[in-house]
C-alpha positions in Angstrom: 64.3 -11.5 28.5 64.6 -9.6 31.8 67.1 -7.3 33.5 69.8 -5.4 31.5 68.0 -2.0 31.8 64.6 -3.3 30.6 61.6 -2.0 32.4 58.5 -4.1 32.8 56.4 -1.9 35.1 52.9 -1.4 33.7 52.9 2.3 34.2 56.2 2.7 32.3 55.0 0.5 29.5 51.7 2.5 29.3 53.6 5.7 29.0 55.1 4.5 25.7 51.9 2.9 24.4 50.7 5.8 22.2 51.9 8.1 19.5 50.3 10.9 17.6 48.2 8.4 15.5 45.9 7.8 18.4 46.6 4.1 18.3 47.5 2.3 21.5 49.9 -0.7 21.8 51.5 -1.6 25.2 55.0 -3.1 24.7 56.2 -6.1 26.7 59.2 -4.1 27.9 60.7 -0.6 27.7 64.4 0.3 27.3 65.7 3.8 27.8 69.4 3.7 26.9 71.6 6.7 27.5 74.4 5.9 24.9 75.2 3.9 21.8 76.9 1.1 23.8 73.7 0.4 25.8 71.7 0.4 22.6 74.0 -2.2 21.0 73.8 -4.4 24.1 70.0 -4.2 24.3 69.7 -5.1 20.6 72.3 -7.9 20.9 70.4 -9.5 23.8 67.1 -9.1 22.1 68.4 -10.8 19.0 69.6 -13.7 21.1 66.2 -14.0 22.8 64.4 -13.7 19.4 62.6 -10.5 20.6 61.7 -7.7 18.3 62.8 -4.1 19.0 60.8 -1.0 18.1 62.7 2.3 18.1 61.0 5.4 19.3 61.9 9.1 19.6 59.3 11.6 20.8 56.5 9.5 19.4 55.1 12.2 17.2 54.5 9.7 14.4 50.9 9.7 13.0 51.3 6.2 11.5 51.8 4.0 14.6 55.5 3.4 13.6 56.8 4.1 17.1 54.5 1.8 19.1 54.2 -2.0 19.4 52.5 -4.6 21.6 55.4 -7.1 20.9 58.9 -7.1 22.3 60.9 -4.1 23.4 60.1 -0.4 22.9 63.5 1.3 22.8 63.3 5.0 23.5 66.2 7.2 22.4 65.0 10.3 24.2 67.7 10.1 26.8 70.4 10.3 24.1 70.1 14.1 23.5 73.6 15.5 23.2 75.0 17.7 20.5 78.3 15.9 20.0 80.2 18.2 17.7 79.6 21.4 15.7 81.9 22.3 12.8 81.0 25.8 11.8 83.6 25.9 8.9 82.3 22.7 7.3 78.7 23.6 8.4 78.0 20.2 9.9 76.8 19.1 13.3 76.9 15.6 14.9 74.1 14.8 17.3 72.5 11.9 19.2 69.0 10.8 18.0 67.1 12.2 21.0 67.9 15.8 20.3 64.7 17.8 19.6 64.7 19.6 16.3 63.6 22.8 18.0 66.5 22.6 20.5 68.9 22.0 17.7 67.7 25.1 15.8 68.1 27.2 19.0 71.6 25.8 19.5 72.6 26.7 15.9 71.1 30.1 15.8 73.9 32.0 17.6 76.3 30.5 15.0 74.2 31.9 12.1 73.3 28.3 10.9 70.2 26.2 10.7 69.0 22.7 9.8 66.8 23.0 6.7 64.0 20.4 7.3 61.0 21.9 9.0 58.3 19.3 9.8 55.3 20.7 11.5 56.2 18.9 14.7 59.7 20.5 14.7 59.3 21.7 18.3 58.4 18.2 19.5 60.1 15.6 17.2 63.6 14.3 17.5 66.5 14.2 15.0 66.3 10.4 15.1 62.6 10.4 14.3 63.2 12.9 11.4 65.8 10.6 9.9 63.7 7.5 10.4 60.8 8.9 8.5 62.7 11.2 6.1 60.7 14.1 7.5 59.8 17.0 5.4 57.9 20.3 5.8 56.7 23.3 3.9 60.2 24.4 3.0 61.0 21.1 1.4 60.0 22.9 -1.8 63.4 24.6 -1.8 65.6 22.5 0.5 64.3 19.0 0.0 63.5 16.4 2.8 65.7 15.3 5.6 67.6 12.8 3.4 69.2 15.7 1.5 70.8 16.9 4.7 72.2 13.8 6.3 76.0 13.4 5.8 76.6 10.3 7.9 74.9 7.9 10.3 76.0 5.6 13.1 73.6 2.7 13.3 73.1 -0.3 15.4 71.9 -3.2 13.2 69.7 -6.1 14.1 72.5 -8.3 15.4 73.8 -5.6 17.7 76.7 -4.5 15.5 77.5 -0.8 15.3 78.3 0.5 11.8 79.0 3.9 10.3 77.8 4.9 6.8 79.0 8.1 5.2 78.3 9.9 1.9 81.3 10.2 -0.3 82.8 13.7 -0.8 82.5 13.2 -4.6 79.8 11.2 -6.2 80.6 8.9 -9.2 79.3 10.5 -12.4 81.5 9.0 -15.1 81.5 5.8 -17.1 81.2 2.4 -15.4 78.8 0.9 -12.9 77.6 3.1 -10.2 76.0 2.1 -6.9 72.2 2.0 -7.0 71.9 4.0 -3.9 74.2 5.6 -1.2 74.3 3.5 1.9 73.1 6.4 4.0 69.9 6.3 2.0 69.2 2.7 3.1 68.6 3.9 6.6 67.0 7.4 6.1 63.3 6.8 5.8 63.5 3.1 6.8 61.6 3.7 10.1 64.1 1.8 12.1 63.5 -1.5 10.2 67.2 -1.8 9.1 68.8 -0.4 12.2 68.6 2.1 15.1 70.3 5.5 14.5 72.6 6.3 17.5 74.3 9.4 15.9 73.7 11.5 12.9 76.0 14.0 11.1 73.9 16.7 9.5 74.6 19.3 6.8 73.7 22.9 7.8 72.9 26.1 5.9 73.7 29.7 6.7 70.7 31.6 8.0 69.4 34.1 5.4 69.8 37.8 6.3 66.1 38.4 5.9 63.0 36.2 5.8 59.6 37.4 4.6 56.3 35.6 4.5 53.2 36.5 2.5 49.6 35.3 3.0 47.8 35.9 -0.3 44.0 35.5 -0.5 42.8 34.6 -4.0 39.3 34.4 -5.6 39.0 30.6 -6.0 40.8 27.3 -6.1 41.6 27.3 -9.8 43.3 30.7 -9.7 45.1 29.8 -6.5 46.6 26.7 -8.1 47.5 28.6 -11.3 49.2 31.2 -9.1 51.3 28.6 -7.5 52.4 27.2 -10.9 53.3 30.7 -12.1 55.2 31.5 -8.9 57.3 28.3 -9.3 58.1 29.2 -12.9 58.9 32.9 -12.2 62.6 33.9 -12.8 62.1 36.8 -10.3 60.8 35.0 -7.3 62.3 32.1 -5.4 59.7 30.8 -2.9 61.0 28.4 -0.2 57.5 27.2 0.4 54.0 27.4 -1.2 51.1 26.3 0.9 47.6 26.1 -0.3 44.5 26.8 1.8 41.1 25.9 0.5 38.0 27.9 1.5 37.4 26.0 4.7 41.1 26.1 5.8 41.2 29.9 5.1 38.1 30.4 7.2 39.9 28.7 10.1 42.9 30.8 9.5 40.8 34.0 9.6 39.4 32.9 12.9 42.8 32.1 14.4 44.1 35.5 13.2 41.1 37.3 14.8 40.3 38.8 11.4 36.9 37.5 10.2 36.8 40.2 7.5 40.2 39.3 6.0 39.8 38.7 2.3 36.0 38.6 2.4 35.7 37.7 -1.3 38.5 35.1 -1.3 37.8 31.4 -1.9 41.4 30.3 -1.3 44.7 31.4 0.1 48.4 30.8 -0.6 51.1 31.2 1.9 54.7 31.7 0.7 58.1 32.7 2.0 61.1 34.5 0.4 64.6 34.9 1.7 67.3 37.4 0.8 71.0 37.6 1.7 70.8 41.3 1.6 68.5 43.9 0.1 64.8 43.9 -0.2 62.6 40.9 -1.0 60.7 41.0 -4.4 57.4 42.1 -2.8 56.4 44.1 -5.8 56.8 41.1 -8.1 54.7 39.0 -5.7 51.9 41.6 -5.5 51.9 42.0 -9.3 51.6 38.3 -9.8 48.9 38.0 -7.1 46.9 40.8 -8.8 47.3 39.1 -12.2 45.4 36.1 -10.7 42.6 38.2 -9.2 43.9 39.0 -5.7 43.3 42.2 -3.9 46.7 43.6 -3.0 45.1 45.3 0.1 44.2 41.8 1.4 47.8 40.5 1.2 49.5 40.1 4.6 53.3 40.5 4.9 55.2 38.9 7.8 58.7 40.4 8.0 61.4 38.5 10.0 61.7 35.1 11.7 59.5 35.9 14.7 56.6 37.2 12.5 56.9 34.1 10.2 56.7 31.8 13.2 53.6 33.5 14.3 52.1 33.3 10.8 52.8 29.6 10.6 50.7 29.0 13.7 47.6 30.0 11.7 
C-alpha cells in the first residue's frame, strides 16, 4: 500500500519507532492525518490491503502499545484542535491530539478543569488518555478517564465513522439493562476497536482553594494505617493519597534540597484537600498525623495550585 498520505522514508519511520517503554519497533509506513476524514480513508484503504493500523498519540505509553513493526503507524498528533467548549454544560469537545496540559491551560480562564491527571499530563494526548483509560493520583476522588468521557467519535476497522454517546439518564429500573455503555467499549481498548477522532469530555469547576500536605511518618505500618484512617474520616476529603517508602522519601528529600527533613521518618504520605471557600481542615490532618506518630513540625504544607505543582515534582 503506497501513496495516500503514507510516508515510507526511513527517518520518518524511525521517529515513530519508540515510546516510553524503551522498546523499538520500526513501522512499515507512517500516516499523519490532519482530520477525521483522512483517518477514515487511511483505515479504509488499509483494510482493503489487509494491513494492520496502530494508533499513536504522543507515544508516552510504557507498554509498547503505540509502536509496531507491522503495517501503518497512524499518528493523531496533527489533530489538536479544541472543537467546542460549553461552559454551561461543562463539556468540551476536542480532537485526539490535544495535549492534556494544553487543554488544562485552555480551560483555566473559564474556571474549569479536566479531572484525570496522569503523571505524563504535560506530554500525553487526550486520545492516548482515552485509549488507556488514564488515571493519576487524584483518581482517588475523581475516578479514571472513563468517568469523564461523555461521547466519542470513532473510526472502526472498516473505515466507518461512528459516534457513541452516554445516555442522559441511565436505566435503573426493572427489565434487562445493557451490560456496558458503548462508550466504555472504546475507553481503555488501546485503539483495538477503533481510532478516536473526537472526544466530548465532562469538566469540573476549579476549587477555590487547593492545599497539599507532605506528612513524614515513622514507618510503613503507621503510614498505611494513616492512609486508611484518612479515607474513613468524616472530616477530611482527600483527593489523593500517595505513599512514599523510605527509599522514595530519601529521593524526595534530596530533590527538595532538605536532607534533614523528617530525620526519624521511615515513610511519607502526600495528600491534597480542596475547598470551595474557607479554610482547609489542616488541624484535623495534623491531629491525625500526630495520632500515628508524625512530628507536626515535619509536615510541609503547599498552598495553592503553583505550590502543589512544585510539590508534585518531588
